[in-house]
C-alpha positions in Angstrom: 0.0 0.1 0.0 1.1 3.6 -0.4 2.5 3.9 3.1 4.7 1.0 2.7 5.7 0.4 -1.0 8.3 -2.5 -0.2 7.1 -5.5 1.3 9.4 -7.6 3.8 9.4 -10.3 1.3 10.6 -7.8 -1.6 7.5 -7.0 -3.5 7.4 -3.5 -4.6 4.5 -0.9 -5.5 5.7 1.3 -8.3 3.5 4.2 -7.8 0.3 5.4 -5.9 -1.5 6.9 -8.8 -3.5 9.9 -8.3 -2.5 10.3 -4.5 -4.4 13.1 -2.6 -6.2 13.8 -5.6 -3.0 15.2 -7.6 -4.2 13.8 -10.9 -1.1 12.2 -12.7 -2.8 10.8 -15.7 -1.2 7.7 -15.1 -4.0 5.8 -13.5 -1.9 2.6 -13.2 -0.2 0.9 -10.2 1.8 -2.1 -10.3 3.0 -4.5 -7.5 5.8 -6.7 -8.8 8.9 -8.7 -7.5 12.0 -8.2 -9.1 13.5 -10.8 -11.1 15.9 -11.6 -8.4 13.5 -12.1 -5.7 11.3 -15.0 -5.6 7.8 -14.4 -4.1 6.8 -16.3 -1.1 5.0 -19.5 -1.6 1.5 -19.5 -0.6 -2.1 -18.1 -1.2 -2.4 -14.6 -2.6 -5.7 -12.2 -2.4 -6.1 -9.8 -4.6 -8.4 -7.0 -4.0 -9.5 -3.4 -5.1 -10.4 -0.4 -2.7 -11.7 2.9 -3.9 -10.0 4.9 -1.3 -10.8 8.4 -2.2 -13.0 9.5 -5.1 -11.5 12.5 -6.6 -14.4 13.6 -8.9 -17.0 12.3 -6.6 -17.8 9.5 -9.2 -17.0 5.5 -9.0 -14.4 3.9 -10.8 -13.7 1.2 -13.4 -10.6 -1.2 -12.9 -8.7 -3.6 -14.7 -6.4 -6.1 -12.5 -3.9 -8.5 -14.3 -2.4 -11.2 -12.3 0.7 -13.0 -13.9 1.3 -16.1 -11.7 4.3 -18.2 -13.0 3.4 -17.1 -16.7 -0.2 -17.8 -16.3 -2.0 -14.3 -16.9 -5.6 -13.8 -15.8 -7.4 -10.5 -16.2 -10.5 -9.1 -14.0 -12.5 -6.1 -15.0 -15.1 -4.4 -12.7 -16.4 -1.1 -11.2 -16.9 0.2 -7.7 -19.7 2.9 -7.0 -18.7 6.2 -5.5 -19.0 6.1 -1.8 -18.3 2.1 -1.5 -15.4 2.0 1.0 -15.2 -1.7 1.1 -12.2 -3.6 -0.2 -13.4 -5.7 -3.0 -11.8 -9.3 -3.2 -11.1 -9.8 -7.0 -9.3 -13.3 -6.9 -7.2 -15.7 -4.9 -4.5 -17.8 -6.3 -1.8 -19.9 -5.3 2.1 -19.2 -5.9 3.7 -21.2 -7.3 0.8 -22.5 -9.4 
């Protein structure tokens, strides 16, 4: 998350897009592991949270999970005012 961009296991959040409603026009955030770091084995849960609505509206999203070369894509939307974390998928690494 934005307050701790590098996990103890080596995962990295590259960018907190539009933080504080400073619109950067990137609209993309990636959590990755460098090639030199193997992610911990286990179950991963992927969620989406509309932390703040800068324009008062909802949002659409696309989540792409690459798990050992197997790629899955998930699309959805969250309504304005919805402050829940939406679980998108779970997967086990290694697959």
